C-alpha positions in Angstrom: -58.4 102.0 -134.1 -55.4 103.0 -132.1 -52.8 101.1 -134.4 -54.3 103.2 -137.3 -53.8 106.5 -135.5 -50.3 105.6 -134.6 -49.5 104.5 -138.3 -51.0 107.9 -139.4 -48.8 109.8 -137.1 -45.6 107.8 -138.2 -46.3 108.5 -142.0 -47.0 112.1 -141.3 -43.8 112.4 -139.5 -41.9 110.9 -142.1 -43.4 113.0 -144.8 -42.5 116.3 -142.8 -38.9 115.0 -142.3 -38.6 114.1 -145.8 -39.6 117.7 -146.8 -37.5 119.4 -144.5 -34.4 117.3 -145.2 -35.1 118.1 -149.1 -35.5 122.0 -148.3 -32.2 122.0 -146.4 -29.9 118.8 -146.5 -27.5 120.1 -143.7 -23.9 119.7 -143.1 -22.0 117.9 -140.5 -17.9 117.9 -139.9 -16.4 115.8 -137.5 -12.7 116.1 -137.0 -10.0 114.3 -134.5 -6.5 114.8 -135.1 -5.6 114.3 -138.8 -9.0 112.6 -139.5 -12.2 114.4 -140.7 -15.6 113.1 -141.5 -17.9 115.3 -143.2 -21.4 114.5 -144.7 -24.9 115.6 -144.7 -27.1 116.2 -141.6 -29.6 113.7 -142.6 -27.1 110.8 -143.3 -25.6 111.6 -139.7 -28.9 111.5 -138.1 -29.8 108.4 -139.9 -26.7 106.6 -138.8 -27.2 107.5 -135.3 -30.7 106.1 -135.2 -29.3 102.8 -136.9 -26.8 102.5 -134.5 -29.2 103.3 -131.5 -31.6 100.4 -133.0 -28.7 98.0 -133.2 -27.5 98.6 -129.7 -31.2 98.3 -128.4 -31.7 94.9 -130.0 -28.4 93.6 -128.8 -29.2 94.5 -125.0 -32.7 93.2 -125.5 -31.2 90.0 -127.0 -28.4 89.8 -124.1 -31.4 90.2 -121.2 -33.7 87.4 -122.9 -30.7 85.2 -122.8 -29.8 86.1 -119.3 -33.6 85.7 -118.2 -34.1 82.2 -119.8 -33.3 80.2 -116.4 -35.4 82.5 -114.4 -38.4 82.3 -117.1 -38.0 78.3 -117.1 -38.4 78.2 -113.5 -41.4 80.6 -113.8 -42.9 78.1 -116.2 -42.1 75.1 -114.1 -43.8 76.8 -111.0 -47.0 77.9 -113.2 -47.2 74.3 -114.4 -46.8 72.6 -110.9 -49.4 75.0 -109.6 -51.9 74.1 -112.3 -51.2 70.5 -111.6 -51.7 71.0 -107.8 -55.2 72.9 -108.4 -56.2 70.2 -110.9 -55.5 67.7 -108.2 -57.3 69.7 -105.4 -60.1 70.2 -107.6 -60.3 66.5 -108.8 -59.8 65.6 -105.0 -62.8 67.7 -103.7 -64.9 66.2 -106.4 -64.1 62.6 -105.4 -64.8 63.4 -101.7 -68.1 64.8 -102.5 -69.0 61.8 -104.5 -67.9 59.3 -101.7 -64.8 57.9 -103.4 -62.8 58.6 -100.3 -59.6 56.7 -101.0 -59.4 58.2 -104.4 -60.0 61.8 -102.9 -57.3 61.2 -100.3 -54.7 60.2 -102.9 -55.5 63.0 -105.1 -55.7 65.4 -102.4 -52.3 64.7 -100.8 -50.5 64.0 -104.4 -49.3 67.6 -105.0 -50.4 69.2 -101.7 -46.5 70.3 -101.4 -46.9 72.2 -104.6 -50.2 73.8 -103.9 -50.8 77.4 -103.3 -53.3 76.4 -100.7 -51.8 73.1 -98.9 -54.1 74.1 -96.0 -57.3 73.1 -98.1 -55.5 70.0 -99.3 -54.7 68.8 -95.9 -57.9 69.5 -94.1 -59.8 67.8 -97.0 -57.5 64.8 -97.0 -58.3 64.6 -93.3 -61.9 64.4 -93.9 -61.3 61.5 -96.3 -59.2 59.6 -94.0 -61.5 59.8 -91.2 -64.5 58.8 -93.8 -62.5 55.6 -94.1 -62.0 55.2 -90.4 -58.3 56.2 -90.5 -57.8 58.3 -87.3 -53.9 58.0 -87.4 -53.8 59.5 -91.0 -56.6 62.0 -90.1 -54.4 63.3 -87.3 -51.3 63.1 -89.5 -52.9 65.4 -92.1 -54.3 68.0 -89.6 -50.7 68.1 -88.2 -49.4 68.9 -91.7 -52.3 71.3 -92.2 -51.0 73.3 -89.0 -47.5 73.3 -90.2 -48.3 74.3 -93.7 -50.0 77.4 -92.3 -49.3 77.9 -88.4 -51.6 81.2 -88.2 -54.4 79.0 -89.1 -54.7 77.5 -85.6 -58.5 78.2 -85.4 -59.4 76.5 -88.8 -57.3 73.6 -88.2 -58.7 73.3 -84.5 -62.4 73.5 -85.7 -61.9 70.7 -88.4 -60.4 68.6 -86.0 -63.1 69.0 -83.4 -65.7 68.5 -85.9 -64.0 65.2 -87.0 -63.6 64.2 -83.3 -67.3 64.8 -82.8 -68.4 62.7 -85.6 -66.3 59.9 -84.3 -67.7 60.2 -80.8 -64.1 60.9 -79.5 -65.8 63.5 -76.9 -62.8 63.6 -74.6 -60.4 64.8 -77.5 -63.0 67.0 -78.8 -63.5 68.5 -75.3 -59.7 69.3 -75.3 -59.5 70.7 -78.8 -62.5 72.7 -78.0 -61.1 74.1 -74.8 -58.0 75.1 -76.6 -59.9 76.8 -79.3 -61.8 78.8 -76.8 -58.8 80.1 -75.0 -57.6 81.2 -78.8 -60.9 82.8 -79.9 -63.0 83.0 -76.8 -65.8 84.7 -78.9 -65.9 82.7 -82.0 -69.6 81.5 -82.5 -68.8 78.2 -84.3 -66.5 77.1 -81.3 -69.5 78.1 -79.0 -71.8 76.1 -81.1 -69.5 72.9 -81.1 -69.1 73.1 -77.3 -73.1 73.2 -77.1 -73.3 70.4 -79.3 -70.7 68.4 -77.2 -72.2 69.2 -73.7 -75.8 68.1 -75.1 -74.5 65.0 -76.4 -72.7 63.9 -73.0 -75.6 65.5 -71.3 -73.3 67.9 -69.3 -76.2 70.0 -68.0 -74.0 72.3 -65.6 -71.3 73.1 -68.1 -74.0 73.8 -70.3 -75.9 76.0 -68.2 -72.6 77.8 -67.3 -72.1 78.4 -71.2 -75.9 79.5 -71.8 -75.0 83.3 -70.9 -72.2 83.4 -73.4 -74.4 81.5 -76.0 -76.9 84.4 -75.7 -74.3 87.1 -75.8 -72.7 86.0 -79.0 -76.2 84.9 -80.6 -75.1 81.4 -81.4 -78.8 80.5 -82.0 -82.0 82.2 -82.5 -83.7 83.3 -79.0 -86.5 80.8 -79.2 -84.1 78.0 -79.5 -82.1 79.4 -76.5 -85.2 80.0 -74.4 -86.1 76.2 -74.9 -82.5 75.1 -74.0 -82.8 77.2 -70.8 -86.1 75.5 -69.8 -84.4 72.2 -70.5 -81.4 73.1 -68.2 -83.6 74.1 -65.3 -85.5 70.9 -65.6 -82.3 69.1 -65.4 -81.4 71.2 -62.4 -84.4 70.4 -60.4 -84.3 66.8 -61.2 -80.6 66.7 -59.9 -81.9 68.7 -56.7 -84.7 66.4 -56.1 -82.6 63.4 -56.3 -79.7 64.9 -54.1 -82.0 66.8 -51.4 -85.5 65.7 -51.8 -88.6 67.9 -51.2 -86.7 70.7 -49.1 -84.0 71.2 -51.6 -86.6 71.3 -54.5 -88.6 73.9 -52.9 -85.8 75.9 -52.2 -84.5 75.6 -56.0 -87.9 76.5 -57.2 -87.9 79.5 -55.1 -84.5 80.7 -56.3 -85.8 80.7 -60.0 -86.8 84.2 -61.5 -90.4 84.9 -61.6 -90.6 84.8 -65.4 -89.2 81.2 -65.1 -91.7 80.2 -62.5 -94.6 81.3 -64.8 -93.6 78.8 -67.5 -96.1 76.2 -68.0 -93.1 73.8 -68.7 -91.2 74.5 -65.7 -94.3 74.5 -63.6 -95.1 70.9 -65.0 -91.6 69.7 -64.3 -91.6 71.0 -60.8 -95.2 69.5 -60.2 -94.0 66.0 -61.4 -91.1 65.9 -59.0 -93.2 67.2 -56.1 -95.7 64.3 -56.9 -92.9 61.8 -57.2 -91.9 62.9 -53.7 -95.4 62.2 -52.4 -96.3 66.1 -51.6 -98.6 66.9 -54.8 -100.6 68.9 -52.4 -98.0 71.4 -52.0 -98.2 72.4 -55.8 -102.0 72.3 -55.9 -102.5 76.0 -55.5 -99.6 76.5 -58.2 -101.2 74.2 -60.7 -104.5 75.7 -60.1 -103.2 79.4 -60.6 -101.2 78.2 -63.9 -104.5 76.6 -65.2 -106.3 79.9 -64.6 -103.8 81.9 -66.6 -102.7 79.3 -69.2 -105.1 76.3 -70.0 -102.8 73.3 -70.5 -103.6 69.5 -70.6 -100.3 68.5 -69.2 -101.0 70.7 -65.9 -104.7 69.4 -65.8 -103.5 65.8 -65.8 -100.9 66.9 -63.0 -103.7 68.5 -61.1 -105.8 65.5 -61.3 -102.7 63.2 -60.1 -102.8 64.8 -56.5 -103.9 62.4 -54.0 -103.4 64.1 -50.7 -104.9 67.5 -49.4 -108.4 68.1 -49.7 -110.1 66.2 -52.7 -113.6 67.7 -52.3 -111.9 71.4 -53.0 -110.0 70.2 -55.9 -113.4 68.8 -57.2 -115.1 72.1 -56.4 -112.5 74.0 -58.4 -112.4 71.7 -61.4 -116.2 72.1 -61.8 -115.9 75.7 -61.7 -113.6 75.2 -65.0 -116.3 73.1 -66.5 -118.6 76.3 -67.1 -116.5 77.2 -69.8 -115.2 73.9 -71.0 -118.0 71.6 -70.9 -116.9 69.6 -74.0 -113.3 69.2 -73.0 -112.9 65.3 -72.7 -109.9 65.4 -70.6 -111.4 67.7 -68.1 -114.3 65.4 -67.8 -111.8 62.3 -67.4 -110.1 64.4 -64.5 -113.5 65.2 -62.9 -114.2 61.5 -62.9 -111.0 60.7 -61.2 -111.7 63.4 -58.6 -115.0 61.9 -58.1 -113.6 58.7 -57.3 -111.2 60.4 -54.8 -114.5 61.8 -52.9 -116.2 58.4 -53.3 -118.8 59.8 -55.7 -119.2 56.5 -57.7 -122.5 57.7 -59.7 -121.1 61.1 -60.4 -117.7 59.6 -61.4 -119.6 57.1 -63.8 -121.4 60.1 -65.5 -118.2 62.1 -66.1 -116.3 58.9 -67.5 -119.2 58.3 -69.9 -119.3 61.7 -70.9 -115.7 62.0 -71.5 -116.1 58.9 -73.5 -118.9 60.3 -75.5 -116.9 63.0 -76.8 -113.7 61.3 -77.5 -113.6 57.6 -76.9 -110.2 56.6 -74.9 -108.8 53.4 -73.8 -107.8 54.8 -70.3 -111.2 56.1 -69.7 -112.9 52.7 -70.9 -110.6 50.9 -68.5 -111.4 53.0 -65.3 -114.9 53.0 -65.8 -114.7 49.0 -66.2 -113.2 48.8 -62.8 -115.6 51.3 -61.4 -118.7 49.0 -62.8 -117.0 46.1 -61.4 -116.9 47.5 -57.9 -120.7 48.4 -58.6 -121.5 45.1 -59.4 -122.1 45.3 -63.0 -119.7 42.9 -64.4 -121.1 42.6 -67.9 -121.0 46.3 -68.3 -117.5 46.2 -67.0 -116.6 43.4 -69.6 -118.0 45.5 -72.4 -115.9 48.7 -71.2 -112.8 46.3 -71.1 -113.6 45.2 -74.7 -114.0 48.7 -76.0 -110.9 49.8 -74.3 -108.9 47.1 -75.7 -110.2 47.9 -79.3 -109.1 51.5 -78.9 -105.7 50.6 -77.5 -105.2 48.5 -80.6 -106.4 51.0 -83.0 -104.1 53.6 -81.3 -106.9 56.0 -81.2 -106.4 57.2 -77.4 -104.4 60.0 -76.3 -101.2 59.4 -74.3 -102.2 58.2 -70.6 -102.2 61.0 -68.0 -98.9 61.6 -66.6 -98.4 60.3 -63.1 -101.9 58.9 -63.0 -103.3 55.4 -62.9 -104.7 54.5 -66.4 -108.5 55.2 -67.0 -111.1 53.0 -68.8 -113.8 53.3 -71.4 -117.7 52.6 -70.8 -119.8 50.0 -72.6 -123.0 52.2 -71.9 -122.5 55.5 -73.4 -123.4 58.2 -71.1 -124.0 62.0 -72.1 -123.0 65.2 -70.5 -126.5 65.8 -69.0 -125.8 63.0 -66.5 -123.1 65.0 -64.9 -125.4 66.2 -62.1 -126.3 62.8 -60.7 -124.3 61.7 -57.5 -124.1 58.2 -56.3 
């Protein structure tokens, strides 16, 4: 449409010019010394136009001839770029398909001609590492840095990732420490540092890093909360190993109130105190925790306490039974507390009631031992047999932490026998 309009304008202009020339041809006289040139205005105008056109074409031709070397160079550059781009694409495809040797060859073949040599060398470093060639990997990383010195962080992150993947932890730590000095707020640097510290169980360094992980939101809040609990557990273990009971109690007191209410930490602290032989010191702590947040792991620990007043513990545990009469673990713990109080008949009733609800190899074993003490060898043998069957069928829950394993009765009792004392 545009061309048609242009042609129409040109044709209209030609018609107007022709009519004007026909109406008044004009006259031009040019004199120079003895020479004079005269003619019509139309002829003079046409001659000028032709001369201008010839000069324009001549200059255009000279300009094109002059630009041939530059154009040829540009064409060669475009050709090299296309070739380098094709090699990069092919190399990345080969890398993703697991053809690492071919990928490395393609990636470095035209890297010096690529518009993005950094990508070529970083990908080539990955391909070299996957072949176990650490020397070539480091060489490519060095070339990547030389190709774009401003990309320190990108090259360093790739280097740290590859070092971690090859379990070169000391080198990875040096790389990440350098990166953190360059970009202290970089989320991925912090994430890799966390990964490194966890893999090496560097709990103290990880604990020092935790506030920064929270500030930069390196992970979701739930994940970081779980990490904090794990770190506190590790700290309590270190204190227990180094300073024993006194240091452990001091470390527990230094924790925030919110942390001391967490069931996981209450359980960890109680296990450590039990290992120190001072379980009675966490009796009230476990009791309060069980009143506010019922937990099987805390109940097992409560039942593992041996020192202190077993009668008081039995009375407290029986108060929980009013709301949890069908809880097999609570019945099992009550049976053990009865054993501590030498209430053999009552212990037997609790063991049998627990087994009636949920057969358990540990309960069978403890009941068998009790029946042996009560001079009932046949019933004890049946309990051991049933306990072995439960164990081989893997139907029993995990044995209570820090407790001697229980056993299962041959003669099934029911919950209504619980009131009987031996």
